[in-house]
C-alpha positions as CSV (number, residue, x, y, z in Angstrom):
1,M,-26.5,-20.9,9.0
2,V,-23.6,-22.2,6.8
3,E,-25.4,-21.3,3.6
4,L,-26.1,-17.8,5.0
5,L,-22.4,-17.5,5.8
6,L,-21.5,-18.5,2.3
7,V,-23.8,-16.1,0.7
8,V,-22.3,-13.3,3.0
9,G,-18.7,-14.4,2.0
10,L,-19.5,-14.4,-1.7
11,A,-21.1,-10.9,-1.3
12,V,-18.1,-9.5,0.5
13,A,-15.8,-11.1,-2.0
14,V,-17.7,-9.4,-4.9
15,F,-17.6,-6.1,-3.0
16,V,-13.9,-6.4,-2.7
17,G,-13.3,-7.2,-6.3
18,F,-15.8,-4.6,-7.3
19,N,-13.8,-1.9,-5.6
20,I,-10.5,-3.3,-6.9
21,G,-11.7,-3.0,-10.5
22,G,-13.0,0.7,-9.8
23,S,-9.6,1.6,-8.5
24,S,-7.2,-0.4,-10.6
25,T,-8.8,0.5,-14.0
26,G,-8.1,4.1,-13.5
27,V,-4.5,3.3,-12.6
28,A,-3.9,1.0,-15.6
29,F,-5.8,3.0,-18.3
30,G,-5.8,6.5,-17.1
31,P,-2.9,7.5,-19.4
32,A,-4.6,5.8,-22.4
33,V,-8.0,7.4,-21.8
34,G,-6.4,10.8,-20.9
35,S,-4.6,10.8,-24.3
36,Q,-7.8,9.7,-26.1
37,T,-6.1,6.5,-27.1
38,V,-9.0,4.3,-26.0
39,T,-12.5,5.1,-24.8
40,K,-13.7,4.4,-21.1
41,L,-15.8,1.5,-22.6
42,G,-12.7,0.0,-24.3
43,A,-10.6,0.4,-21.2
44,A,-13.2,-1.4,-19.0
45,G,-13.2,-4.3,-21.6
46,L,-9.4,-4.6,-21.6
47,M,-9.3,-4.3,-17.9
48,S,-11.8,-7.1,-17.4
49,G,-10.0,-9.4,-19.9
50,F,-6.5,-8.9,-18.7
51,A,-7.3,-9.0,-15.1
52,L,-8.9,-12.5,-15.6
53,L,-5.8,-13.6,-17.6
54,G,-3.5,-12.4,-14.7
55,G,-5.7,-14.0,-12.1
56,W,-6.2,-17.2,-14.1
57,T,-2.3,-17.7,-14.6
58,V,-0.2,-15.9,-12.0
59,G,-2.8,-15.0,-9.5
60,R,-3.2,-18.8,-8.4
61,N,0.2,-18.6,-6.7
62,V,-0.9,-15.7,-4.5
63,I,-4.2,-17.5,-3.8
64,E,-2.3,-20.5,-2.6
65,T,0.0,-18.3,-0.2
66,M,-3.0,-16.4,1.3
67,G,-5.4,-19.3,1.5
68,G,-3.1,-22.0,2.8
69,E,0.5,-21.1,3.7
70,I,0.4,-18.0,6.0
71,V,-1.5,-20.2,8.6
72,S,-0.9,-23.9,9.1
73,M,-4.7,-24.7,9.3
74,Q,-7.7,-24.8,7.0
75,F,-9.9,-21.7,6.9
76,T,-13.5,-22.2,8.0
77,L,-16.2,-20.3,6.4
78,G,-16.7,-18.2,9.5
79,M,-12.9,-17.4,9.4
80,S,-13.2,-16.5,5.7
81,V,-16.0,-14.1,6.2
82,G,-14.1,-12.4,9.0
83,V,-11.0,-11.9,7.0
84,L,-12.9,-10.6,4.0
85,F,-14.5,-8.1,6.3
86,F,-11.2,-6.5,7.1
87,V,-10.4,-6.3,3.5
88,G,-13.4,-4.4,2.9
89,M,-12.8,-2.1,6.0
90,A,-9.4,-1.4,4.4
91,L,-11.1,-0.2,1.1
92,L,-13.5,2.0,3.3
93,I,-10.7,3.5,5.3
94,S,-8.5,4.4,2.2
95,N,-11.6,6.0,0.4
96,L,-12.3,8.0,3.5
97,F,-8.7,9.4,3.8
98,G,-8.1,9.6,0.0
99,V,-5.0,7.3,0.3
100,P,-4.5,4.1,-1.9
101,A,-4.2,1.7,1.0
102,S,-3.1,-1.9,0.1
103,T,-5.8,-4.4,0.2
104,S,-3.1,-7.1,-0.1
105,M,-1.3,-5.9,3.1
106,T,-4.6,-5.5,5.0
107,A,-5.7,-9.1,3.9
108,V,-2.3,-10.6,5.0
109,G,-2.6,-8.6,8.4
110,A,-6.1,-10.1,9.0
111,I,-4.8,-13.6,8.3
112,A,-1.7,-13.0,10.5
113,G,-4.0,-12.0,13.2
114,L,-6.0,-15.1,12.9
115,G,-2.8,-17.0,13.0
116,V,-1.5,-15.5,16.3
117,A,-5.0,-15.9,17.8
118,T,-5.1,-19.6,17.0
119,G,-1.5,-20.3,17.4
120,T,-1.1,-21.4,13.7
121,L,0.8,-18.6,12.2
122,N,3.6,-19.8,9.9
123,E,6.4,-17.4,10.8
124,D,8.8,-18.2,8.0
125,V,6.3,-17.5,5.4
126,M,5.2,-14.3,7.1
127,F,8.8,-13.0,7.4
128,E,9.3,-13.6,3.7
129,I,6.3,-11.6,2.9
130,V,7.0,-8.7,5.2
131,S,10.7,-8.6,3.9
132,W,9.4,-8.1,0.3
133,W,7.0,-5.5,1.6
134,L,10.1,-3.5,2.7
135,I,12.3,-4.4,-0.4
136,A,9.6,-3.6,-3.1
137,P,9.1,0.0,-2.4
138,V,12.8,0.8,-1.9
139,L,13.6,-1.0,-5.2
140,A,10.6,0.9,-7.0
141,F,12.1,4.2,-5.7
142,W,15.6,3.5,-6.8
143,L,14.8,2.1,-10.2
144,C,12.8,5.1,-11.2
145,A,15.3,7.5,-9.5
146,V,18.0,6.1,-11.9
147,I,15.5,6.4,-14.9
148,G,14.6,9.9,-13.9
149,R,18.1,11.0,-13.5
150,Y,19.8,9.4,-16.5
151,L,17.2,8.5,-19.0
152,Y,13.9,10.4,-18.6
153,P,15.2,13.7,-20.4
154,Y,16.2,11.6,-23.4
155,L,13.0,9.6,-23.5
156,D,11.0,12.9,-23.1
157,V,12.7,14.3,-26.3
158,W,12.0,11.2,-28.4
159,F,8.5,10.5,-26.8
160,R,7.1,14.0,-27.5
161,L,4.4,13.5,-30.1
162,E,2.3,15.9,-32.2
163,Q,-1.0,14.1,-32.8
164,S,-2.2,14.1,-36.4
165,E,-5.5,15.4,-37.3
166,G,-8.5,13.0,-37.6
167,P,-8.6,9.4,-36.2
168,L,-5.6,7.1,-36.0
169,F,-7.4,4.3,-37.7
170,E,-10.0,4.3,-40.5
171,F,-12.0,1.4,-42.2
172,N,-11.4,0.4,-45.8
173,R,-13.3,-2.3,-47.6
174,V,-12.6,-5.3,-49.7
175,G,-15.9,-5.6,-51.4
176,S,-18.4,-5.6,-48.7
177,I,-16.1,-6.6,-45.8
178,P,-14.6,-3.6,-43.8
179,Y,-11.1,-3.9,-42.3
180,P,-9.2,-1.4,-40.1
181,A,-6.2,0.6,-41.6
182,V,-3.8,3.2,-40.4
183,S,-5.0,6.7,-41.3
184,A,-3.2,8.4,-44.1
185,N,-2.3,11.3,-41.7
186,A,-0.9,9.2,-38.9
187,T,2.8,8.7,-38.5
188,R,4.7,5.4,-37.7
189,K,5.8,7.0,-34.5
190,E,2.2,7.9,-33.6
191,L,1.1,4.3,-34.3
192,F,3.9,2.9,-32.2
193,V,3.3,5.2,-29.2
194,T,-0.5,4.4,-29.4
195,V,0.2,0.7,-29.3
196,L,2.7,1.1,-26.5
197,V,0.3,3.0,-24.4
198,V,-2.5,0.5,-24.9
199,G,-0.1,-2.4,-24.4
200,I,1.3,-1.1,-21.2
201,G,-2.2,-0.6,-19.8
202,C,-3.0,-4.2,-20.6
203,Y,0.1,-5.3,-18.8
204,M,-0.8,-3.2,-15.8
205,A,-4.3,-4.8,-15.8
206,F,-2.7,-8.3,-15.9
207,S,-0.5,-7.2,-12.9
208,A,-3.6,-6.0,-11.1
209,G,-5.4,-9.2,-11.7
210,A,-2.4,-11.3,-10.7
211,S,-2.1,-9.6,-7.3
212,N,-5.6,-8.7,-6.4
213,V,-7.7,-11.6,-7.3
214,A,-6.5,-13.3,-4.2
215,N,-7.6,-10.4,-2.0
216,A,-11.2,-11.1,-2.9
217,V,-11.4,-14.9,-2.7
218,A,-8.2,-16.5,-1.1
219,P,-10.0,-17.0,2.3
220,L,-12.9,-18.7,0.6
221,V,-10.8,-20.9,-1.5
222,G,-8.8,-21.7,1.5
223,S,-11.9,-22.8,3.3
224,G,-12.9,-25.2,0.5
225,A,-16.2,-23.2,0.1
226,I,-15.4,-22.5,-3.6
227,G,-12.7,-24.0,-5.8
228,E,-9.6,-22.1,-7.0
229,S,-11.0,-21.7,-10.7
230,E,-14.3,-20.6,-9.4
231,G,-12.7,-18.1,-7.2
232,V,-10.6,-16.6,-9.9
233,L,-13.8,-16.3,-12.2
234,L,-15.8,-14.7,-9.3
235,A,-13.0,-12.1,-8.5
236,A,-12.4,-11.3,-12.1
237,G,-16.1,-10.9,-12.8
238,A,-16.4,-8.5,-9.8
239,I,-13.3,-6.6,-11.1
240,G,-14.9,-6.3,-14.5
241,L,-18.1,-5.0,-12.9
242,G,-16.2,-2.3,-11.2
243,A,-14.3,-1.5,-14.4
244,F,-17.5,-0.9,-16.2
245,T,-19.1,1.2,-13.5
246,I,-17.4,3.1,-10.8
247,A,-14.1,3.1,-12.8
248,R,-15.4,5.8,-15.0
249,R,-14.8,8.3,-12.1
250,T,-11.3,7.1,-11.5
251,L,-10.5,7.2,-15.2
252,D,-11.6,10.9,-15.4
253,T,-9.4,11.7,-12.3
254,V,-6.2,10.1,-13.7
255,G,-6.9,11.2,-17.2
256,N,-7.5,14.8,-16.4
257,D,-4.4,14.8,-14.1
258,L,-2.1,14.0,-16.9
259,T,-0.6,17.6,-16.9
260,D,0.7,16.8,-13.5
261,L,2.0,13.4,-14.3
262,P,2.9,13.3,-18.0
263,L,2.1,10.5,-20.2
264,L,5.7,9.4,-20.3
265,A,6.1,9.4,-16.5
266,A,2.7,7.4,-16.1
267,L,3.9,4.8,-18.5
268,I,7.3,4.5,-16.8
269,V,5.7,4.2,-13.4
270,E,3.2,1.6,-14.7
271,V,6.0,-0.6,-16.4
272,V,8.2,-0.5,-13.3
273,S,5.6,-1.0,-10.7
274,A,3.6,-3.7,-12.7
275,S,7.0,-5.7,-13.3
276,L,7.7,-5.6,-9.6
277,I,4.2,-6.8,-8.6
278,T,4.1,-9.4,-11.5
279,G,7.5,-10.8,-10.3
280,L,6.3,-11.0,-6.7
281,S,3.0,-12.7,-7.8
282,L,5.0,-15.4,-9.6
283,I,6.6,-16.4,-6.4
284,G,3.3,-16.2,-4.5
285,I,4.1,-12.9,-2.5
286,P,1.0,-10.8,-2.1
287,A,2.2,-7.2,-2.4
288,S,0.7,-3.7,-3.1
289,L,0.5,-2.3,-6.6
290,A,-0.5,1.1,-5.0
291,V,2.5,1.4,-2.8
292,S,4.9,0.4,-5.5
293,A,3.4,2.8,-8.0
294,T,3.5,5.7,-5.4
295,M,7.3,5.1,-4.8
296,C,7.9,5.0,-8.4
297,I,6.3,8.4,-8.8
298,V,8.3,9.7,-5.9
299,G,11.5,8.2,-7.2
300,L,11.0,9.4,-10.8
301,G,10.5,13.0,-9.6
302,W,13.6,12.8,-7.3
303,G,15.8,11.4,-9.9
304,R,14.7,14.0,-12.3
305,A,15.2,16.8,-9.8
306,T,18.7,15.6,-9.1
307,R,19.9,16.4,-12.5
308,T,20.8,19.9,-11.4
309,V,23.6,18.4,-9.4
310,R,26.5,16.2,-10.4
311,I,27.4,13.3,-8.0
312,S,30.9,14.7,-7.6
313,D,29.5,18.0,-6.5
314,A,27.1,16.6,-4.1
315,A,29.8,14.4,-2.6
316,A,32.0,17.4,-2.2
317,V,29.3,19.3,-0.4
318,A,28.7,16.2,1.9
319,V,32.4,16.2,2.8
320,R,33.2,20.0,3.2
321,G,29.6,21.4,4.0
322,R,27.8,24.0,2.2
323,D,29.3,27.4,1.9
324,E,27.4,30.4,3.3
325,G,25.2,31.8,0.6
326,E,25.5,28.6,-1.4
327,E,22.2,27.5,-2.9
328,K,20.5,24.5,-1.6
329,G,20.0,21.3,-3.6
330,P,17.2,20.8,-5.8
331,G,13.6,20.9,-4.5
332,M,11.1,18.2,-5.3
333,S,8.0,19.0,-7.4
334,V,6.0,17.5,-10.2
335,N,7.6,20.3,-12.3
336,A,10.7,18.0,-12.4
337,L,8.6,15.7,-14.6
338,T,6.5,18.2,-16.6
339,A,9.6,20.4,-17.6
340,K,9.9,20.3,-21.4
341,Q,13.1,20.8,-23.4
342,K,14.1,20.4,-27.0
343,E,17.6,19.5,-26.2
344,V,18.9,17.4,-23.1
345,A,21.1,19.4,-20.8
346,K,24.0,17.6,-19.2
347,I,23.7,16.7,-15.6
348,G,24.6,19.6,-13.5
349,E,23.6,22.1,-16.1
350,E,19.8,21.8,-15.8
351,D,18.0,25.0,-14.7
352,P,17.0,24.5,-11.0
353,D,13.9,26.7,-11.6
354,T,12.5,24.2,-14.1
355,L,13.3,21.2,-11.9
356,D,12.0,22.6,-8.6
357,A,10.2,19.6,-6.8
358,S,9.1,20.8,-3.5
359,D,5.5,20.1,-4.2
360,L,5.9,16.5,-5.0
361,F,7.6,15.7,-1.5
362,D,5.3,17.5,0.7
363,P,6.3,16.1,4.2
364,S,2.8,16.1,5.5
365,T,1.2,14.3,2.7
366,T,4.1,11.9,2.4
367,A,3.8,11.2,6.2
368,R,0.0,10.6,6.0
369,V,0.4,8.2,3.1
370,V,3.1,6.2,4.7
371,G,1.5,6.2,8.0
372,L,-1.6,4.8,6.5
373,W,0.3,2.1,4.7
374,I,1.5,0.9,8.2
375,L,-1.7,1.6,10.0
376,T,-4.2,-0.3,8.0
377,P,-2.5,-3.7,8.0
378,S,-1.7,-3.1,11.6
379,I,-5.3,-2.3,12.6
380,S,-6.4,-5.3,10.6
381,A,-4.1,-7.7,12.3
382,I,-5.0,-6.4,15.8
383,A,-8.7,-6.4,15.2
384,S,-8.5,-9.9,13.5
385,Y,-6.7,-11.1,16.6
386,L,-9.3,-9.7,19.0
387,L,-12.1,-11.1,16.8
388,F,-10.7,-14.7,16.4
389,S,-9.5,-14.8,20.1
390,F,-12.9,-14.0,21.6
391,V,-15.5,-14.8,19.1
392,P,-16.0,-18.3,18.0
393,L,-16.0,-18.5,14.1
394,S,-15.4,-22.2,13.7
395,M,-18.3,-22.9,11.2
């Protein structure tokens, strides 16, 4: 029976890692594939390698937190399978509703439910984790809001790039030995931007591995069924399998949607969200890359749209109220990010028509996304509590 449970646990862990690889590869390398900087095959290879690197180094801290610090007891094999089941359920719910639900939050919810049911929940650790869940999205929003309001237009002017004809690299030869060299048609700026796009994708893959490896194997490692290093290798291998297979569809989706989220905006979102999650992973906090990235997009668009209004003008309106017939403040749409300009207008002098942002902040969509972020870990915690309260899983 124990051997059967172990096989089931390993299968569920691979399933979780497989789905993480499928979704995270599109997020990490969608901009690079969409701009034809790397191929899908190259993106899958880079995702596999850097996810392994992130899991092998920083990811161990998150495994230790989820596998042994949230509850003051050692996982049994049956408990591990139960927790992993809820992580898989979260992936299913997110796919059905088309919302990037957090596997990290759902896994922690399941472990917390186990802790409450068995009276072993470490409340201090849980309070620290939940506190960072609240802080990280707010921090992501405001960091990107500041970038969108004060830096984005200048970066947009500099970053705009006319691609040269032909490939960026070509092969020369020294005797019979080929070596890569920059094409004669390529510019230094084009080379720099290309390296930057690929480098940021690798950084995002590293962050995804650091954060998500624990979601697949932490309960099994905590139960002693497998070692920590073996768990990292198992999860990273499953992520790589997802990157080479189902990630092709997510790469198409993200790559083809770059007209809605421009390359520059995508790179800013990746850098900020990956930095936040890597920092949290360093201190052992399991957090959601999808939630942070989404709040980065919202903050960047909001900050960009607010360039039509000076802070002093907004403050004056807040104090005296809006005059009759006076136009409302800026709307919120992805146009706020896609608007192109040759010269940067000063804050307060931007054309409101080019920075309309009502589509980006659709209230019903935002409510659905935020609602599921709260709902999935809550359901996981309640279901886990009921399962471990009434079903004996002590094996």
